[in-house]
C-alpha positions as CSV (number, residue, x, y, z in Angstrom):
1,M,0.0,0.0,0.0
2,L,2.8,2.5,0.9
3,A,4.9,1.2,-2.0
4,K,3.1,3.2,-4.7
5,A,5.0,6.0,-6.5
6,A,4.4,9.4,-5.2
7,S,2.5,11.5,-7.7
8,A,2.8,15.0,-6.1
9,A,5.9,16.7,-4.9
10,G,4.4,17.2,-1.4
11,S,3.4,13.5,-1.0
12,V,6.9,12.4,0.2
13,I,9.0,13.6,3.2
14,S,12.7,13.3,3.7
15,L,14.0,12.1,7.1
16,K,17.5,12.0,8.3
17,V,17.8,9.3,11.0
18,T,21.0,9.5,13.1
19,L,22.1,7.0,15.7
20,G,23.1,8.9,18.8
21,G,26.2,8.7,20.8
22,I,28.5,7.3,18.2
23,R,31.3,9.1,16.3
24,P,31.8,9.2,13.4
25,P,28.0,9.2,12.9
26,I,25.9,6.4,11.7
27,W,22.9,7.7,9.7
28,R,20.3,7.0,7.0
29,R,18.2,9.3,4.8
30,L,14.7,7.9,4.2
31,V,12.2,9.3,1.8
32,V,8.8,8.2,3.0
33,P,5.2,8.8,2.0
34,A,3.8,11.7,3.9
35,R,0.9,9.5,5.1
36,M,3.4,7.0,6.7
37,T,2.5,6.3,10.4
38,L,5.1,6.1,13.1
39,G,4.4,2.3,13.3
40,E,5.4,2.0,9.6
41,L,8.4,4.3,10.1
42,H,9.6,1.9,12.8
43,R,9.7,-0.9,10.2
44,A,11.5,1.4,7.7
45,I,14.2,2.4,10.2
46,Q,14.7,-1.2,11.2
47,A,15.2,-2.3,7.6
48,A,17.4,0.7,6.7
49,M,19.6,0.1,9.7
50,G,19.7,-3.7,9.2
51,W,18.2,-4.6,12.5
52,Q,15.6,-7.4,13.1
53,H,12.6,-6.0,15.0
54,A,13.8,-8.1,18.0
55,H,13.2,-5.5,20.7
56,L,10.7,-2.9,22.0
57,H,10.7,0.6,20.6
58,A,9.2,4.0,21.2
59,F,9.0,7.4,19.6
60,D,9.3,10.6,21.6
61,V,7.6,13.6,20.1
62,G,7.8,16.7,22.3
63,G,7.7,14.6,25.5
64,Q,4.7,12.4,24.3
65,Q,5.6,8.7,23.9
66,Y,4.3,6.7,21.0
67,G,4.6,3.0,20.5
68,D,2.7,-0.2,20.1
69,P,0.2,-0.2,23.0
70,R,0.0,-4.0,22.7
71,T,3.6,-4.4,23.9
72,V,4.3,-1.3,25.9
73,D,2.0,0.3,28.5
74,D,1.2,4.0,28.8
75,M,2.1,4.9,25.2
76,A,0.0,6.6,22.6
77,N,-0.7,4.5,19.5
78,E,2.0,4.9,16.9
79,K,-0.4,3.9,14.2
80,R,-2.5,7.0,14.7
81,L,0.2,9.6,14.0
82,T,1.6,10.2,10.5
83,V,4.9,11.9,9.5
84,E,2.8,14.5,7.6
85,S,0.8,15.4,10.8
86,L,4.1,15.9,12.6
87,R,5.4,18.2,9.9
88,T,2.2,20.3,9.6
89,S,2.1,20.7,13.4
90,G,5.6,22.3,13.3
91,V,7.6,19.3,14.5
92,N,10.9,19.1,12.8
93,R,12.8,16.8,15.2
94,F,11.8,13.8,17.3
95,T,13.5,10.7,18.7
96,Y,13.2,6.9,18.2
97,L,14.4,4.5,20.8
98,Y,15.1,0.9,19.9
99,D,15.9,-1.9,22.4
100,F,15.1,-0.5,25.8
101,G,18.0,-2.6,27.3
102,D,20.8,-1.5,24.8
103,G,19.2,2.0,24.5
104,W,19.8,2.8,20.8
105,E,18.4,6.4,20.5
106,H,18.0,7.9,17.1
107,A,17.5,11.6,16.3
108,I,15.1,12.0,13.5
109,L,15.1,15.3,11.5
110,I,12.3,16.1,9.1
111,E,14.2,17.8,6.3
112,A,13.0,20.9,4.5
113,R,12.5,19.0,1.2
114,P,13.2,15.6,-0.2
115,P,16.2,15.2,-2.4
116,P,15.4,15.2,-6.2
117,A,14.7,11.7,-7.4
118,E,13.2,9.9,-10.3
119,A,9.7,8.6,-9.9
120,R,10.0,5.6,-7.7
121,A,8.2,3.7,-5.0
122,Y,8.5,4.7,-1.3
123,P,9.6,4.4,1.4
124,A,13.2,4.3,0.2
125,C,16.6,4.6,1.8
126,V,18.5,7.0,-0.5
127,A,21.7,7.7,1.5
128,G,23.6,6.9,4.6
129,K,26.9,6.3,6.3
130,R,28.5,3.4,8.2
131,N,27.3,0.0,9.3
132,C,24.7,-0.2,12.1
133,P,25.9,-1.9,15.3
134,P,25.1,-5.5,15.6
135,E,21.9,-6.5,17.3
136,D,22.4,-7.3,21.1
137,C,25.9,-6.0,21.3
138,G,25.3,-4.1,24.6
139,G,24.5,-0.6,23.5
140,I,27.0,2.2,22.9
141,W,29.5,0.8,25.5
142,G,29.2,-2.8,24.2
143,Y,29.6,-1.5,20.6
144,Q,32.8,0.4,21.6
145,E,34.1,-2.8,23.2
146,L,33.2,-4.8,20.1
147,L,35.3,-2.4,18.0
148,E,38.2,-2.7,20.4
149,A,38.0,-6.5,20.6
150,R,37.6,-7.1,16.9
151,G,40.9,-5.6,16.1
152,D,42.9,-6.9,19.0
153,P,43.5,-10.7,19.4
154,A,44.9,-10.0,22.9
155,H,41.6,-8.3,24.0
156,P,39.9,-10.3,26.8
157,R,36.6,-10.4,24.8
158,H,38.1,-11.0,21.3
159,D,37.2,-14.7,21.3
160,D,33.7,-13.9,22.7
161,W,32.9,-11.7,19.7
162,R,34.3,-14.2,17.3
163,E,32.1,-17.0,18.8
164,M,29.1,-14.7,18.4
165,G,29.8,-14.6,14.6
166,R,30.8,-11.0,14.6
167,E,34.5,-11.3,13.5
168,D,33.6,-10.1,10.0
169,F,31.8,-7.0,11.2
170,D,33.1,-3.9,9.4
171,P,31.9,-0.6,11.1
172,D,32.6,1.5,8.0
173,A,30.7,-0.7,5.5
174,F,27.5,0.7,4.1
175,S,25.7,0.1,0.8
176,V,22.7,2.3,0.0
177,E,21.6,-0.3,-2.5
178,E,21.5,-3.1,0.2
179,S,19.8,-0.8,2.7
180,D,17.2,0.2,0.2
181,A,16.7,-3.4,-0.9
182,R,15.9,-4.3,2.8
183,V,13.4,-1.4,2.9
184,A,11.9,-2.6,-0.4
185,A,11.5,-6.1,0.9
186,Q,9.9,-4.9,4.2
187,F,7.3,-2.9,2.2
188,H,6.9,-5.3,-0.7
189,R,8.1,-2.7,-3.1
190,G,8.5,-3.9,-6.6
């Protein structure tokens, strides 16, 4: 349903999603249908980052929490708020938290206008930098330890990370084509 090509210039919105607390930054630029709900945006972010929807999540818009009320108490329903309604109400920044244990907080910026693109199906990942941290690596601190351990065979956790199948992890690797292909698959884009 969301995978149809946008017919009017105002029917898509560009979002820059930046994972917080990590330098150099890890980010993705998503072009999404204006009518996309926060629940659908969660799926798009997961696909663009390469994560697996394995943990709880929440959006924070001006102090109001949005999420899936079936899984998290005391949250407004993320399926009732669209990206367009945020933009028209003057919101240009909000946050997305993934994995309450690891605490991956993302800053989301609603950009002034989408980058020029040929007619295509949306949502789409059109740009980004760096590989997303592996699922369940322990948040920012665990990720930093992973980076240290992967390059140092003498590191006390080096063998642990290898046993977890993370020895081939390259923090600088990123392919916009692969990221967009995951988004396309998530939304059954042709």
